[in-house]
C-alpha positions in Angstrom: 80.6 55.2 135.3 81.4 53.2 138.4 78.8 53.5 141.1 76.2 55.2 138.8 72.9 53.5 138.2 71.9 53.7 134.5 68.1 53.4 134.1 67.9 54.2 130.4 69.4 56.0 127.6 68.7 58.7 125.0 69.3 57.7 121.4 69.7 60.4 118.7 68.9 59.6 115.1 67.9 61.2 111.8 64.5 60.4 110.4 63.4 60.1 106.7 63.1 63.9 106.5 66.7 64.3 107.7 65.5 65.8 110.9 67.1 64.9 114.3 65.0 63.0 116.8 65.6 61.3 120.1 64.0 58.4 121.8 64.2 57.4 125.4 65.0 53.8 125.8 64.4 51.9 129.0 67.0 49.6 130.6 65.1 46.6 129.1 65.5 48.0 125.6 61.9 49.2 125.1 61.2 52.7 123.6 59.5 54.8 126.2 59.0 57.9 124.1 60.1 59.6 120.9 60.6 63.3 120.2 59.4 65.6 117.5 61.8 66.5 114.6 64.6 69.1 115.1 66.6 70.8 112.4 69.9 70.8 114.3 71.8 68.7 116.7 71.8 71.6 119.1 68.0 71.6 119.0 67.7 67.9 119.7 70.2 68.2 122.6 68.1 71.0 124.0 65.0 68.7 123.8 66.8 66.0 125.7 68.0 68.5 128.3 64.4 69.8 128.7 63.0 66.3 129.2 65.7 65.5 131.8 65.0 68.7 133.8 61.2 68.8 133.5 60.4 65.2 134.0 61.6 65.2 137.6 58.8 67.5 138.9 56.2 66.8 136.2 52.6 66.3 137.3 50.9 63.0 136.5 47.4 63.4 135.1 45.1 60.4 134.7 42.5 60.8 132.0 39.4 58.7 132.5 
């Protein structure tokens, strides 16, 4: 990973219902967000891929 800046990481785990979930963890170790439950590892990996692709161009809406 030489030369690559790592700003955070995705962590995959199983919840109490035995479903796969991911959480996005910032460089400082704080949890930024956590996913819904997925039945399969493929599903959770698809969720991570979607977040990575969609977050780049996502609109920010401020609710007052």
